[in-house]
C-alpha positions in Angstrom: -34.1 2.4 92.5 -31.9 3.9 89.7 -29.0 1.5 90.1 -30.2 -2.0 91.0 -27.4 -4.5 91.7 -27.4 -8.2 91.2 -25.6 -10.8 93.4 -25.9 -13.5 90.7 -26.9 -14.2 87.1 -29.7 -12.1 85.5 -32.6 -14.4 84.4 -35.2 -12.6 82.2 -37.6 -15.5 82.7 -38.4 -15.7 79.0 -38.9 -11.9 78.6 -36.9 -9.4 76.5 -34.7 -6.9 78.1 -35.5 -3.6 76.4 -33.4 -0.5 76.5 -34.6 2.9 75.3 -32.7 4.8 72.5 -29.4 6.3 73.6 -29.1 3.9 76.6 -25.8 2.0 76.7 -25.2 -1.6 77.7 -21.7 -1.6 79.3 -19.4 -4.5 80.0 -16.2 -4.6 82.0 -14.6 -1.6 83.8 -17.4 0.9 84.1 -15.0 3.9 84.4 -13.6 3.1 81.0 -16.6 1.3 79.4 -14.5 -1.7 78.1 -17.3 -2.7 75.7 -20.4 -0.7 75.0 -23.5 -1.6 72.8 -26.2 1.0 72.1 -28.7 2.3 69.6 -29.2 6.0 69.2 -32.4 8.0 68.4 -31.1 8.7 64.9 -31.4 5.0 64.0 -27.7 4.1 64.3 -26.4 1.1 66.1 -23.0 0.9 67.7 -20.5 -1.6 69.3 -17.6 0.3 70.9 -14.5 -1.6 72.1 -12.3 0.6 74.3 -9.7 -1.9 75.4 -7.8 -4.7 73.7 -8.6 -6.4 70.4 -12.2 -7.0 69.4 -13.0 -10.6 68.2 -16.0 -12.0 66.4 -15.7 -15.8 66.7 -17.6 -18.7 65.4 -17.3 -22.3 66.5 -15.5 -23.4 63.4 -18.4 -25.1 61.7 -20.5 -22.1 61.1 -20.0 -19.1 58.8 -19.7 -15.5 60.1 -21.7 -13.1 57.9 -21.7 -9.4 57.8 -24.7 -8.0 56.0 -24.9 -4.2 55.3 -28.4 -4.8 53.9 -30.9 -7.4 55.1 -30.3 -10.8 53.4 -27.4 -9.4 51.3 -23.9 -10.6 52.3 -21.0 -8.1 52.4 -18.4 -10.4 54.1 -18.7 -14.1 54.7 -16.0 -16.0 56.7 -15.7 -19.8 56.9 -13.8 -21.4 59.8 -10.6 -23.0 58.4 -11.6 -21.8 55.0 -12.2 -18.9 52.7 -13.3 -15.3 53.2 -15.6 -13.9 50.6 -16.2 -10.2 49.8 -19.4 -9.0 48.0 -20.4 -5.9 46.1 -24.2 -5.3 46.0 -24.8 -9.0 46.8 -22.4 -10.4 44.1 -19.3 -12.2 45.2 -16.3 -10.3 43.8 -13.2 -11.6 45.8 -12.6 -14.9 47.6 -9.5 -16.2 49.4 -8.6 -19.7 48.3 -6.0 -22.2 49.3 -3.4 -20.8 46.8 -4.2 -17.1 47.1 -7.3 -15.2 45.9 -9.9 -15.4 43.2 -11.4 -12.3 41.7 -14.7 -12.2 39.7 -14.9 -9.2 37.4 -12.3 -6.5 37.1 -9.4 -5.8 39.3 -7.7 -2.4 39.9 -4.2 -2.4 41.3 -2.7 0.7 42.9 -4.6 3.9 42.6 -6.7 3.0 39.6 -10.3 1.9 39.2 -10.8 -1.0 36.9 -11.8 -0.2 33.3 -15.3 -1.5 33.1 -15.2 -2.3 29.4 -17.2 -5.0 27.7 -14.7 -7.8 28.5 -15.5 -10.3 31.1 -12.4 -9.8 33.2 -9.5 -7.3 33.3 -6.6 -6.2 35.4 -5.9 -2.5 35.5 -2.5 -1.4 36.9 -1.7 2.1 37.9 1.5 2.6 39.8 4.4 5.0 39.2 5.5 5.9 35.7 6.6 2.2 35.3 3.9 -0.4 35.9 4.7 -4.2 35.6 2.4 -7.2 35.3 4.3 -10.4 35.8 3.1 -13.6 34.2 3.9 -16.8 36.1 3.1 -20.5 36.0 3.7 -22.0 39.4 6.9 -20.5 40.7 8.3 -19.9 37.2 8.4 -16.3 35.9 7.4 -16.6 32.3 7.2 -13.0 31.2 6.3 -9.4 31.9 4.2 -6.7 30.4 5.3 -3.2 31.4 5.5 0.4 30.5 8.1 3.1 31.0 5.4 5.8 30.9 5.6 6.1 27.1 6.1 2.7 25.4 4.6 -0.7 26.1 7.0 -3.7 26.4 6.6 -7.4 26.7 9.3 -9.8 27.7 9.5 -13.6 27.5 11.6 -15.1 30.2 11.2 -18.7 29.0 13.0 -20.5 26.1 9.9 -20.4 23.9 8.8 -17.7 21.5 6.6 -14.6 22.1 3.6 -14.2 19.9 1.0 -11.5 19.1 -2.3 -12.8 17.8 -5.3 -11.3 16.1 -8.8 -12.7 17.0 -7.1 -15.2 19.4 -6.1 -17.6 16.6 -4.4 -15.7 13.8 -0.7 -15.2 14.4 0.3 -11.6 13.6 3.9 -11.7 14.9 6.2 -14.4 16.2 9.4 -13.2 18.0 11.9 -16.1 18.4 14.7 -16.3 21.0 18.1 -15.0 19.5 16.6 -12.6 17.0 14.2 -14.4 14.6 10.9 -12.7 13.7 8.0 -14.0 11.6 5.1 -11.9 10.4 
């Protein structure tokens, strides 16, 4: 019989159900194949959802892991918690309560991050004017931006703006209302 039909649940009695390559396991409306799962003879595995949204759900206490390579996380999602993205097994981005945390370099726009010898960097590539805004909490403290030719820094607070050499030696101190110290 090429199309056996069941009148109840399928019980495999402890045995595996094995499908040959290129055979499809179909769920739902057979004329549309609502959900299909199969493995082809070229070594590819597929899950195809033809109707509605496709959900992968946990019970809230377990993590959902996507691993593109055995034992190497690509995406890890925690119920009521964070989502982690990995590059070659190393966590690079994580959502946190207040936003996101990045490990390494971050490229914004159409740029790739400059992989220099520094531990972390933000590379911004937008239009001819790119702006990086510096904030503490909700307060906008300053900006670093370019008009395509020159680089500008602004201080939106009442304090002074400084340029330092070697992180400790003050090279320039720009004071609100026009004072400058070298």
